[in-house]
Wavefront OBJ file of the C-alpha trace (Angstrom):
o trace
v 0.000 0.000 0.000
v 1.325 3.457 -0.832
v 2.037 6.105 1.768
v 0.467 9.536 1.413
v 1.878 12.675 2.998
v -0.739 15.085 4.289
v -0.628 18.630 5.579
v -3.624 20.199 7.193
v -5.268 22.657 9.541
v -7.423 21.887 12.556
v -8.772 24.869 14.467
v -5.697 27.131 14.541
v -3.016 24.422 14.437
v -0.957 23.299 11.448
v -0.597 19.511 11.347
v 1.149 17.001 9.074
v 1.801 13.294 8.836
v 1.657 10.202 6.658
v -1.171 7.785 5.955
v -0.986 4.297 4.478
v -4.021 3.703 2.263
v -5.038 1.853 -0.879
v -6.235 4.941 -2.750
v -5.969 8.695 -2.502
v -9.686 8.900 -1.709
v -9.267 6.600 1.278
v -6.264 8.617 2.466
v -8.234 11.868 2.183
v -11.156 10.460 4.172
v -9.161 9.458 7.260
v -8.102 12.960 8.454
v -11.506 14.404 7.543
v -13.057 12.081 10.123
v -11.052 14.021 12.723
v -12.110 17.410 11.333
v -8.808 18.205 9.622
v -8.748 20.159 6.347
v -6.000 18.509 4.290
v -3.781 18.528 1.238
v -2.378 15.149 0.104
v 0.727 14.134 -1.842
v 1.855 10.615 -2.613
v 5.124 9.921 -0.813
v 8.066 10.001 -3.188
v 6.391 12.162 -5.839
v 8.359 15.140 -7.027
v 6.378 18.321 -6.590
v 8.584 20.382 -8.890
v 7.368 20.900 -12.443
v 9.801 20.279 -15.284
v 10.279 23.087 -17.755
v 9.623 22.255 -21.379
v 11.572 23.942 -24.139
l 1 2 3 4 5 6 7 8 9 10 11 12 13 14 15 16 17 18 19 20 21 22 23 24 25 26 27 28 29 30 31 32 33 34 35 36 37 38 39 40 41 42 43 44 45 46 47 48 49 50 51 52 53
């Protein structure tokens, strides 16, 4: 199962962590149960965009 990195906000606190889930939808659902507004990235993905010439 892939690991997903999440960053989120709950009340006035910034939180982050990792979740092991089968799909991105499942990974997004878990923090929402706790009332956390999140942003997910799959662990190991590069977030930088490559420039095309």
